[in-house]
C-alpha positions as CSV (number, residue, x, y, z in Angstrom):
1,M,-0.4,0.2,-0.2
2,K,3.0,2.5,0.9
3,N,4.6,2.1,-2.4
4,R,1.6,2.8,-4.4
5,I,0.6,6.0,-2.3
6,I,4.4,7.2,-3.6
7,E,3.3,6.3,-7.2
8,K,1.1,8.3,-6.8
9,S,2.6,10.8,-5.6
10,L,5.4,10.7,-8.1
11,A,2.9,10.7,-10.9
12,V,1.5,13.7,-9.5
13,G,3.7,15.5,-9.2
14,S,5.3,15.2,-13.4
15,F,2.1,15.6,-14.1
16,T,1.6,18.9,-12.0
17,T,5.7,19.3,-13.7
18,A,4.7,18.7,-17.4
19,V,1.3,21.5,-16.6
20,A,4.7,24.1,-14.8
21,L,6.5,24.2,-17.3
22,A,3.7,24.9,-20.3
23,F,2.4,27.7,-18.3
24,T,5.8,29.5,-18.1
25,S,7.4,28.8,-21.3
26,L,3.9,30.4,-22.6
27,L,4.3,33.4,-20.0
28,I,7.9,33.3,-20.9
29,S,7.9,34.0,-25.2
30,E,6.8,37.0,-26.1
31,D,4.7,35.6,-29.2
32,H,2.8,33.3,-26.8
33,D,3.8,29.8,-27.9
34,I,5.2,26.7,-26.4
35,A,8.8,25.9,-27.4
36,A,9.8,23.0,-28.8
37,N,12.0,21.1,-26.2
38,V,9.5,22.0,-23.7
39,M,7.2,20.6,-25.6
40,I,9.4,17.8,-25.3
41,C,9.5,17.8,-22.1
42,C,6.1,17.6,-21.4
43,A,5.8,14.8,-23.5
44,Q,8.5,13.1,-21.3
45,F,6.7,13.9,-18.2
46,L,3.6,12.6,-19.5
47,T,4.3,10.1,-20.7
48,L,6.6,9.2,-16.8
49,T,3.4,10.0,-15.1
50,A,1.2,7.0,-17.7
51,T,3.3,4.7,-17.1
52,I,3.7,4.6,-13.7
53,L,0.0,4.7,-13.0
54,G,-0.1,1.8,-15.6
55,I,-2.0,3.2,-18.2
56,D,-0.6,1.2,-21.9
57,Y,-0.7,3.4,-24.7
58,K,0.1,-0.2,-27.8
59,F,-3.4,-0.7,-29.5
60,T,-3.8,-4.5,-29.6
61,R,-6.5,-6.0,-31.9
62,Q,-8.9,-8.1,-29.2
């Protein structure tokens, strides 16, 4: 049970970091655009979040 709480906390922290990076990039940019390197970083954090929560992004036939 304790390990699951740590996993969920890490997933929430990772998601929050991705959102914070995106909004920070929007605020800093003069033309209010998210830079490509920030998008890649956000994608990595969101992939980490999905992996921790056990979301499988592979499409399989049943």
